[in-house]
C-alpha angles and dihedrals in degrees: 000000000000139000094255090061090049092048090050090055094046095047092045088062095041092050095051093256091297103144093191090061091044091053090051093049093048094041094237139101128281092241087051091055091048091051093049091052094046092049091053092047090050091050093049093042094229137089112248097190136048110233137204103194105308094338125099111227105171148323123296120225090264087046091057088056096042097048098069089049091051090050092051093048092051092044091052090048089054089046092053091053092046093048090052091050090049092058096036100045104025111190095001122099143066134297124194117203117187116201142157118258092258093054094044093046102041113013105038109044097087090041091054092047093050092044092052088055092051096042109024094164095058116098106221120203120192115200121187129208147125118297089257091051091049091052091052091048089055094046092049093048093245091120132036099201131023128200123190143123102226134055103357094104090059095072115085091197090064130074109219124198125186118249110177142329122239142174138218130255131205114228125200139163117268113281095026114155092238090067088070088064097043115147128026091340098072114098137194088246091059092046092050090060090075134061109264131218116192147131127315117257111281095028134105102340097317090142091063091050092053092045093053093054093044092052089050091051091242131137106204120206101242102188099173138017131191140176096237139039096236090066092046092051092049092058093043088055087056087055094240092135150317116296130223112196140154109282091235088062094062119079117173092207095051098034097051093153091062139055125214132221120198109242100180090116091056104047134038119262112262128223123215113209135201113219134200131180108261114255095012124143112232125207114243092252091055088063088050091054092049093049091046087056098041113015092197090060096080122172094262091050092050094044091051089051092050091052093051123097093229127359139178104155125194107217110118134175 
């Protein structure tokens, strides 16, 4: 048994049983991948994959049992290497943080600045994507830390820890009729009278926006959706509709062509989460980044979460 055999099995599942893609990922040939898998199956005495001719089509019952063990073995091998680097290189290395646009643009800048002061020899890489893409980056080992509001808690292979709670704001051009109802008086019915510009499904609390209208029996006219608040604000400035954005994304000093209306009474409070791959070993500076972002998420707290079988804690700054 060797690590190349284990990687071949893991990548076969990750790549949808497409051995051509597996070979490209592992920088080898398709026959080489097939041979590695067959050799492991022969050693174990069971077939891991269901086959249709030469094609892999799924996991067998033994394969369903074997796969988590393969994942753990490879994760521990990666952890061993990371632990060695932590002791040998100290605060030198790289850290990959995957985040949605809203988090990268509005929540993380001061954190990144402070972290760079604490760990100047760490090369920090910010990768942006949808919550689903962030989860996949974590699971594949492409990212060390993930930050998003939607979806992350739905992956059992990830440990999710709460970061902060936030609400939505309505944004309109100056003089808009909704400004006359600003405060507790504004209703979903009033809001639904206007074209709406907001986030795409799966981004930045969109689920809570949809749920609120559904519960009220309203069908809002959503004329435009986008992944980030800057795009939404641009089209609200063009008077194409009323915007609904994360409150953190609206700054009266910066967004002088717009006015904001607090919408916390209309939509549920949202929770941004930090996610880590379960069982992973983090470099010391990764814990510093996390604590810089969320002071309550100290190293002992995060380590305890990573050791747990399933965690979604509820301590929030």
